[in-house]
ZAMARGU-4260 file (C-alpha; in steps of 0.2 Angstrom, whole numbers, plus 5000, padded with zeros to 4 digits):
<rodrens>
0) 5321/4958/4590 | 5323/4974/4600 | 5308/4970/4610 | 5317/4953/4615 | 5334/4961/4618
5) 5328/4974/4630 | 5319/4963/4642 | 5334/4951/4642 | 5346/4965/4646 | 5335/4971/4660
10) 5334/4954/4667 | 5353/4951/4666 | 5356/4968/4674 | 5344/4964/4688 | 5352/4947/4691
15) 5370/4954/4691 | 5364/4968/4703 | 5356/4955/4715 | 5372/4945/4714 | 5383/4961/4718
20) 5372/4967/4731 | 5371/4950/4739 | 5390/4949/4741 | 5392/4967/4748 | 5386/4964/4766
25) 5398/4948/4767 | 5413/4958/4761 | 5409/4973/4772 | 5407/4962/4787 | 5424/4954/4784
30) 5433/4970/4782 | 5425/4977/4798 | 5430/4962/4809 | 5445/4967/4820 | 5461/4958/4818
35) 5460/4952/4836 | 5443/4943/4834 | 5450/4926/4838 | 5454/4932/4855 | 5439/4926/4866
40) 5432/4938/4879 | 5430/4930/4896 | 5419/4934/4911 | 5424/4936/4928 | 5418/4919/4933
45) 5427/4911/4918 | 5443/4920/4924 | 5441/4913/4941 | 5438/4895/4934 | 5453/4897/4924
50) 5464/4901/4939 | 5456/4886/4948 | 5460/4875/4934 | 5478/4881/4934 | 5480/4877/4953
55) 5473/4860/4950 | 5485/4857/4936 | 5499/4864/4947 | 5494/4852/4962 | 5494/4837/4950
60) 5511/4842/4942 | 5502/4842/4925 | 5514/4852/4915 | 5504/4850/4899 | 5488/4856/4907
65) 5497/4871/4915 | 5505/4876/4898 | 5487/4875/4890 | 5481/4887/4902 | 5495/4900/4901
70) 5500/4911/4886 | 5516/4907/4877 | 5523/4924/4881 | 5517/4924/4899 | 5525/4938/4909
75) 5530/4932/4927 | 5535/4945/4940 | 5544/4941/4956 | 5547/4954/4970 | 5566/4951/4970
80) 5570/4949/4952 | 5557/4958/4942 | 5551/4949/4926 | 5557/4931/4925 | 5561/4923/4909
85) 5558/4905/4904 | 5544/4893/4899 | 5528/4896/4908 | 5527/4879/4916 | 5546/4880/4921
90) 5542/4894/4933 | 5536/4882/4946 | 5549/4869/4943 | 5560/4874/4958 | 5546/4872/4970
95) 5541/4855/4963 | 5559/4849/4965 | 5560/4855/4983 | 5542/4850/4988 | 5538/4836/4976
100) 5522/4831/4986 | 5516/4849/4990 | 5498/4852/4991 | 5489/4868/4988 | 5472/4874/4995
105) 5464/4889/4986 | 5457/4899/5001 | 5450/4914/4992 | 5448/4919/4974 | 5443/4937/4969
110) 5441/4944/4952 | 5438/4960/4944 | 5438/4963/4925 | 5453/4954/4918 | 5462/4952/4935
115) 5461/4937/4947 | 5468/4937/4965 | 5471/4920/4973 | 5476/4918/4992 | 5482/4900/4994
120) 5490/4889/5008 | 5503/4877/5003 | 5510/4862/5013 | 5525/4851/5009 | 5539/4841/5015
125) 5556/4847/5009 | 5567/4836/4998 | 5586/4838/4997 | 5598/4848/5007 | 5599/4864/4996
130) 5586/4876/4990 | 5585/4892/4980 | 5578/4907/4989 | 5578/4925/4981 | 5591/4919/4969
135) 5603/4912/4982 | 5606/4894/4985 | 5604/4890/5004 | 5609/4875/5014 | 5595/4867/5023
140) 5600/4860/5040 | 5589/4845/5041 | 5580/4834/5027 | 5562/4829/5028 | 5555/4845/5037
145) 5538/4850/5033 | 5533/4868/5029 | 5517/4877/5028 | 5516/4894/5019 | 5504/4906/5011
150) 5505/4915/4995 | 5495/4929/4986 | 5496/4928/4968 | 5488/4941/4955 | 5484/4935/4938
155) 5479/4944/4922 | 5469/4935/4910 | 5470/4939/4891 | 5462/4929/4877 | 5456/4915/4889
160) 5473/4912/4896 | 5484/4918/4910 | 5495/4931/4903 | 5503/4939/4918 | 5507/4933/4935
165) 5513/4942/4951 | 5516/4930/4966 | 5520/4935/4984 | 5524/4921/4995 | 5528/4919/5014
170) 5547/4916/5012 | 5551/4920/5030 | 5539/4906/5036 | 5548/4894/5024 | 5565/4899/5030
175) 5559/4897/5048 | 5550/4880/5045 | 5566/4873/5037 | 5578/4879/5051 | 5587/4892/5040
180) 5582/4906/5051 | 5580/4903/5070 | 5569/4912/5083 | 5586/4919/5091 | 5591/4926/5074
185) 5574/4934/5072 | 5575/4942/5090 | 5592/4949/5086 | 5586/4956/5070 | 5572/4965/5078
190) 5584/4976/5089 | 5594/4980/5073 | 5579/4984/5063 | 5571/4996/5075 | 5575/5014/5072
195) 5579/5025/5087 | 5568/5040/5089
</rodrens>
């Protein structure tokens, strides 16, 4: 009986050992996986494509597509107000209300690492008689005026979505096209803004 028990014990030990060793690599791999493993890494070309898709969605007024391309905790910075709060798709709401039929052309896209820079040209016909500029409501002298303006926008991509936005737009060109600032006002401002030696 001893001869039978010893081989059985050796066989059972070997099977249990194989089972235990077979499970170790999977457990070790799971423990080594970083918490942020769900966050996809994107290439420079994928980042540029993402920003192109965002402009296509913006031009089509497709809020669902815009929201899908932007992080829920998107940080949006403006030169005059610093960081803005609100829903990501809501950041473009004022522009869409004032220039409902605006078209955008992406003139240049440049990317490095997780950053993408876009230089764009916008064209639109102003709707209404008031507009928000720099947090101030301005009266627009004439309805139906067409404006063309450029903007440079810097995007940071994280986890396959736009996570930060820094826009800089030609607001002076806007105000001139809409008749809020006239050429005479600009000429008079030059004299005041030029320092004397």
